[in-house]
VOGU-3710 file (C-alpha; in Angstrom, 3 decimals, decimal comma):
1> veichaalsl> -36,040/10,556/20,033  -34,205/10,863/23,339  -34,906/14,593/23,484  -38,587/14,123/22,661  -38,976/11,473/25,361  -37,404/13,875/27,825  -39,843/16,598/26,786  -42,837/14,354/27,331  -41,615/13,203/30,723  -40,933/16,750/31,925
11> nlcgwtslss> -44,233/18,299/30,864  -47,082/15,937/30,185  -49,740/18,642/30,494  -48,104/21,496/28,632  -45,381/22,240/26,096  -41,775/22,619/27,177  -39,292/24,244/24,817  -36,776/21,734/23,515  -34,062/24,368/23,729  -34,370/24,288/27,510
21> lplplslqrv> -33,692/20,567/27,704  -30,222/19,147/28,350  -28,564/17,335/25,444  -28,138/13,568/25,734  -24,848/12,514/27,295  -23,670/11,062/23,983  -23,870/14,554/22,462  -22,545/16,407/25,507  -19,242/14,540/25,231  -18,653/15,768/21,666
31> kinpsameky> -16,887/19,122/21,380  -18,162/20,796/18,259  -16,349/23,529/16,334  -19,123/25,526/14,611  -16,671/27,920/12,984  -14,934/25,066/11,141  -18,249/23,573/10,045  -19,280/26,919/8,561  -16,164/27,195/6,372  -17,391/24,588/3,905
41> wktsfclgkg> -20,564/23,375/2,307  -21,108/19,844/1,075  -22,676/18,854/-2,217  -24,564/15,606/-2,720  -21,981/14,349/-5,225  -20,153/11,346/-3,741  -16,553/11,096/-4,907  -16,050/7,689/-3,329  -16,755/5,446/-0,386  -14,949/2,735/1,503
51> gfgkvflgkr> -14,822/0,780/4,710  -14,485/3,841/6,948  -16,620/6,540/5,373  -17,682/8,503/2,293  -16,038/11,339/0,408  -18,170/14,166/-0,986  -17,380/17,072/-3,239  -17,538/20,353/-1,337  -16,760/24,042/-1,628  -14,863/26,412/0,602
61> rsdgisvalk> -17,215/29,301/1,282  -14,525/31,988/1,407  -13,305/31,537/-2,178  -15,423/28,798/-3,792  -12,492/26,429/-4,228  -13,473/22,774/-4,621  -12,536/20,482/-1,754  -13,068/16,855/-0,827  -14,936/16,203/2,433  -14,283/12,765/3,916
71> iiplsrtrcc> -17,024/11,992/6,431  -16,250/9,246/8,941  -18,740/8,149/11,620  -17,393/8,674/15,135  -17,871/4,988/15,876  -15,556/4,010/13,004  -12,857/6,622/13,493  -9,431/5,498/14,690  -8,192/8,227/17,024  -4,999/8,924/18,923
81> evdgtskpfe> -4,045/11,400/21,632  -1,910/14,355/20,521  -0,998/16,912/23,205  -3,916/15,723/25,294  -6,407/16,055/22,439  -8,056/13,175/20,624  -7,646/13,430/16,857  -8,423/11,086/13,954  -5,349/9,038/13,134  -5,782/9,895/9,458
91> avalemvskd> -5,627/13,614/10,201  -2,530/13,147/12,365  -0,821/11,128/9,604  -1,666/13,770/6,997  -0,311/16,502/9,266  2,934/14,563/9,667  3,498/13,985/5,945  2,435/17,550/5,030  4,891/19,432/7,227  7,132/21,872/5,359
101> ppfpgiirml> 8,498/21,285/2,885  5,331/19,678/1,473  5,537/16,835/-1,030  3,592/17,313/-4,291  2,881/13,583/-4,676  0,681/13,391/-1,564  -2,798/14,829/-1,118  -2,831/17,954/1,055  -5,148/18,215/4,067  -6,757/21,642/4,494
111> dfyktpynwv> -8,752/21,155/7,690  -10,554/18,688/9,915  -13,365/19,071/12,420  -15,964/17,164/14,397  -19,738/17,213/14,072  -22,155/15,576/16,543  -21,912/12,263/14,685  -18,876/12,387/12,391  -15,326/13,467/11,888  -14,823/15,457/8,685
121> ivtekpentq> -11,410/15,603/6,991  -11,073/18,307/4,326  -8,489/17,820/1,573  -7,710/19,518/-1,690  -9,650/18,401/-4,756  -7,241/18,499/-7,704  -8,830/19,425/-11,019  -8,614/17,284/-14,167  -7,697/14,122/-12,275  -8,807/10,526/-12,386
131> dlyeyitisk> -8,000/7,687/-10,038  -5,539/5,132/-11,377  -8,185/2,390/-11,303  -10,273/4,235/-13,873  -7,189/5,243/-15,843  -6,112/1,606/-16,206  -9,670/0,484/-16,947  -9,929/2,933/-19,861  -6,412/2,135/-21,092  -6,926/-1,666/-20,743
141> rlredtaref> -3,265/-1,992/-19,765  -0,351/0,423/-19,546  2,868/0,533/-21,483  5,854/-0,562/-19,428  7,346/2,939/-19,703  4,159/4,458/-18,271  3,959/1,845/-15,505  7,633/2,454/-14,687  7,079/6,180/-14,359  3,996/5,694/-12,182
151> lgqviqallh> 5,683/3,129/-9,938  8,652/5,449/-9,424  6,333/8,274/-8,362  4,504/6,014/-5,893  7,775/4,853/-4,337  8,974/8,445/-3,927  5,706/9,311/-2,157  6,071/6,302/0,156  9,698/7,177/0,932  8,537/10,677/1,880
161> chsrgvvhmd> 5,915/9,171/4,196  8,570/6,969/5,809  10,837/9,979/6,337  8,005/11,582/8,322  7,356/8,433/10,392  4,222/7,243/8,577  3,456/4,113/6,574  0,419/4,280/4,282  -0,708/0,606/4,556  -3,263/0,734/1,708
171> vkdenllvdl> -1,366/1,252/-1,534  -3,622/0,466/-4,505  -4,746/1,956/-7,807  -7,877/3,534/-6,305  -5,758/5,495/-3,812  -3,720/7,200/-6,524  -4,956/10,235/-8,474  -3,585/10,800/-11,991  -3,277/14,348/-13,294  -4,482/13,842/-16,865
181> ttlelklidf> -2,420/16,801/-18,093  0,961/16,074/-16,503  0,551/12,343/-15,606  1,714/13,148/-12,086  0,305/11,027/-9,259  -1,002/11,950/-5,825  -1,284/9,413/-2,996  -4,607/9,744/-1,160  -6,631/8,096/1,643  -4,543/7,671/4,784
191> gsaeflepdk> -7,390/5,955/6,627  -5,324/2,790/7,152  -2,040/4,560/7,955  0,151/3,672/10,924  3,170/5,143/12,654  6,231/3,582/11,040  7,713/0,898/13,285  9,780/-1,387/11,001  10,046/-4,247/13,476  6,471/-4,137/14,737
201> vydmfhgtaa> 4,332/-7,186/14,009  0,705/-6,324/13,189  -2,093/-8,776/13,881  -4,929/-6,660/12,453  -5,275/-5,835/8,752  -6,950/-2,527/7,884  -6,209/-2,342/4,176  -7,610/-3,883/1,001  -7,584/-7,682/0,966  -6,776/-7,944/-2,756
211> ygpperltqg> -3,511/-6,072/-2,099  -2,733/-7,746/1,251  0,251/-10,097/1,699  -0,181/-13,870/2,107  1,410/-13,955/5,554  -1,644/-12,260/7,065  -3,417/-15,562/6,305  -0,604/-18,086/6,681  0,956/-16,600/9,829  -1,834/-14,438/11,234
221> cykalpsevw> 0,458/-11,404/11,307  2,682/-9,274/9,094  5,185/-6,406/9,089  4,430/-3,068/7,489  7,320/-2,617/5,058  7,300/-6,090/3,424  3,507/-5,795/3,201  3,864/-2,455/1,430  6,300/-3,945/-1,098  3,846/-6,786/-1,763
231> slgillydmv> 1,177/-4,156/-2,524  3,563/-2,499/-4,968  4,031/-5,837/-6,718  0,250/-6,187/-7,048  0,041/-2,600/-8,320  2,747/-3,146/-10,955  1,085/-6,369/-12,139  -2,222/-4,493/-12,293  -0,761/-1,715/-14,422  0,915/-3,905/-17,054
241> hgdipfgndr> -1,858/-6,540/-17,218  -4,974/-4,451/-16,637  -6,066/-6,446/-13,601  -4,784/-7,794/-10,303  -3,314/-11,322/-10,115  -5,327/-12,704/-7,177  -9,070/-12,213/-6,851  -9,628/-14,037/-3,542  -7,810/-15,772/-0,684  -7,764/-19,101/-2,467
251> elllgelrfe> -5,895/-17,677/-5,455  -3,588/-15,802/-3,097  -2,664/-19,034/-1,306  -2,128/-20,856/-4,602  0,236/-18,090/-5,640  -0,032/-18,820/-9,351  1,170/-15,901/-11,475  0,591/-15,673/-15,218  2,298/-13,065/-17,342  1,707/-11,480/-20,724
261> kdlsedcval> 4,124/-12,910/-23,285  5,167/-9,466/-24,482  6,359/-8,269/-21,067  10,085/-7,752/-20,704  12,050/-10,228/-18,586  13,117/-7,451/-16,212  9,507/-6,420/-15,613  8,494/-9,994/-14,853  11,503/-10,414/-12,562  10,639/-7,295/-10,547
271> ikwclsrtpe> 7,023/-8,368/-10,094  8,144/-11,807/-8,910  10,624/-10,256/-6,491  8,022/-7,963/-4,947  5,577/-10,896/-4,722  8,014/-13,252/-2,992  6,076/-15,543/-0,673  8,647/-15,048/2,092  8,527/-11,445/3,413  12,270/-11,352/4,115
281> erpmlkdila> 13,021/-12,091/0,460  11,161/-9,038/-0,852  13,149/-5,950/-1,843  13,211/-2,659/-0,005  11,956/0,443/-1,756  15,486/1,579/-2,602  16,166/-1,857/-4,107  13,160/-1,477/-6,402  14,417/1,912/-7,586  17,806/0,351/-8,361
291> hpwmlkrgse> 16,328/-2,599/-10,273  17,387/-2,838/-13,980  13,774/-2,452/-15,122  13,350/0,786/-13,150  16,564/2,218/-14,613  15,314/1,912/-18,195  13,795/4,888/-19,972  12,049/4,926/-23,333  12,686/1,202/-23,629  10,879/-1,601/-25,399
301> ahegdataga> 7,387/-0,925/-26,739  4,477/-2,561/-25,018  1,565/-3,877/-27,037  -0,914/-2,456/-24,522  -1,399/1,124/-25,615  -1,983/3,583/-22,774  -4,611/5,358/-24,824  -6,112/2,849/-27,209  -5,735/-0,185/-24,979  -5,290/-3,787/-25,996
311> pkptrgdlqq> -7,621/-6,764/-26,133  -7,711/-8,927/-23,076  -5,589/-12,042/-23,642  -7,020/-15,510/-23,268  -5,554/-18,117/-20,951  -3,714/-19,562/-23,933  -1,919/-16,254/-24,501  -0,482/-16,295/-20,983  2,587/-18,077/-19,755  2,827/-19,639/-16,326
321> sepgsalaar> 5,980/-18,517/-14,624  5,617/-19,065/-10,907  6,294/-22,364/-9,104  3,322/-24,089/-7,595  2,280/-26,254/-10,523  1,417/-29,120/-8,228  -1,184/-27,020/-6,448  -2,418/-25,620/-9,734  -2,870/-29,137/-11,068  -4,951/-30,099/-8,024
331> ahdvdtptrr> -7,301/-27,204/-8,827  -7,107/-27,661/-12,600  -10,835/-28,112/-12,989  -11,669/-25,060/-10,852  -12,591/-22,100/-13,003  -11,297/-18,864/-11,456  -11,884/-16,109/-14,005  -13,058/-13,513/-11,504  -10,721/-10,920/-10,012  -11,563/-8,705/-7,032
341> gsvssvgnek> -14,984/-10,291/-6,722  -14,260/-12,266/-3,556  -12,881/-9,880/-0,990  -11,358/-11,382/2,139  -13,652/-11,177/5,108  -13,750/-12,056/8,761  -15,830/-15,096/7,902  -13,395/-16,309/5,274  -10,432/-15,957/7,560  -12,148/-17,698/10,484
351> qlrpamatlc> -12,742/-20,719/8,297  -9,236/-20,664/6,858  -7,309/-20,040/10,067  -7,279/-23,595/11,552  -5,633/-24,935/8,423  -3,280/-21,986/8,129  -1,840/-22,544/11,603  0,148/-25,556/10,408  1,001/-24,258/6,967  4,706/-23,742/7,555
361> segfesiwrr> 5,297/-27,243/8,894  3,105/-29,184/6,485  3,165/-27,118/3,289  0,469/-26,151/0,814  -0,061/-29,675/-0,537  -1,216/-31,179/2,757  -3,063/-28,060/3,900  -5,078/-27,693/0,703  -6,817/-31,037/1,288  -8,282/-29,711/4,546
371> lpsfdrlpsr> -9,344/-26,256/3,370  -13,135/-25,764/3,336  -14,839/-25,733/-0,011  -14,959/-22,181/-1,272  -18,441/-22,890/-2,545  -19,483/-22,875/1,102  -17,679/-19,698/2,080  -19,759/-16,554/2,675  -21,063/-14,751/-0,379  -19,849/-11,234/-1,193
381> qgsiaaetgl> -22,947/-9,849/0,480  -22,218/-11,990/3,522  -18,615/-10,863/3,485  -19,635/-7,223/3,523  -21,964/-7,868/6,431  -19,214/-9,713/8,277  -16,806/-6,850/7,747  -18,995/-4,505/9,771  -18,639/-6,609/12,936  -14,898/-6,370/13,426
391> tearchsevs> -14,061/-8,043/16,702  -12,842/-11,556/17,410  -10,386/-12,791/14,771  -6,708/-12,458/15,622  -5,791/-11,017/12,267  -9,190/-10,116/10,912  -9,493/-7,720/7,993  -11,005/-4,302/8,322  -10,924/-4,485/4,564  -12,022/-2,044/1,970
401> qsgahrpgqg> -14,776/-3,575/-0,124  -13,032/-2,268/-3,205  -11,625/-4,647/-5,748  -14,256/-5,801/-8,201  -13,080/-7,162/-11,518  -12,781/-4,475/-14,163  -15,718/-3,956/-16,524  -15,425/-6,199/-19,538  -13,090/-8,613/-17,757  -15,523/-10,327/-15,429
411> elpkte> -19,014/-10,320/-14,059  -18,664/-7,601/-11,461  -18,452/-3,845/-12,083  -16,225/-1,638/-9,963  -17,393/-1,480/-6,369  -15,957/0,267/-3,370
//
């Protein structure tokens, strides 16, 4: 439109070639690499989408190898300066974790380049893989031995990231690819990654709300490593139960955990430890690896078959095992069957923040009386709209809109 307006203003009586017109300033500032763009071609098949962009299946022209093309609008790309050049933070993080020797449990970046309107990050596209979300959905729930093996692989990948100065910040089942032949995992999507600074306090949350720690709401800030361990606790619960424990901020603040009766005591203990309400009480990654449950191999059978699955238990089949009964009793008549359906949003957090400010001094009992009715909080559609205007809140969530309740276990299908 801008070019056409320029053409009309320059030659009202005759035709002026558009090729002779200067590009708009917004396009002049973008340095394009045509050679990189020509290396790949994009199909229309969308592999996934999230808060920052979409991922499409592509091909490398030179040899026809399948690749994944993550397309991120320039306006939504987090960039950093490296040797005087602006690069997407995700590409920088992938370069850091992929330096020789490479780690097989992390997705490998092949290339990245800029178009007039987007950054494109090219990664490998492993064959015969499925994300862990789908794998769990099909399996219903995983055997403890399978969950143990998967959790160990994830921790090794995270330790490798830490050794290269990167923290992933968005550990969840959808960001893990399962090789269906070998059952080896690959960690993907470094769009929320940060440079590892163990003592840094973050006041902005870029990850997925359903996997985010409670202190981002109660304190308005959080540290990377305890937050990562909390995400691992959510992931482990998800694997052995077939769904995440908290579907919205209200359930997260209540902190009520219910466990399958057939889970081993060590498994339950590890989940509770990772999901400690106080960040300082959570284990470190090496502590998780040394936990008695992680040291078992070929142990007790789990009723949830990794191939055939198991029926979803009713509330009567579950045992309550986390303190907080007083709060649970106050919300006894509130039906909360939905998981992942109410993703945290800027709007939710703005309404919750005034009450959260005094949480530590007054406790959950007194705070809960002043929380707004969740019936009046923004709908999911409103939450998604709110998440696109990420500005004012001190610890607002640039959250992925992933996290719908699994098919057959709630009203919402998987969404991203």
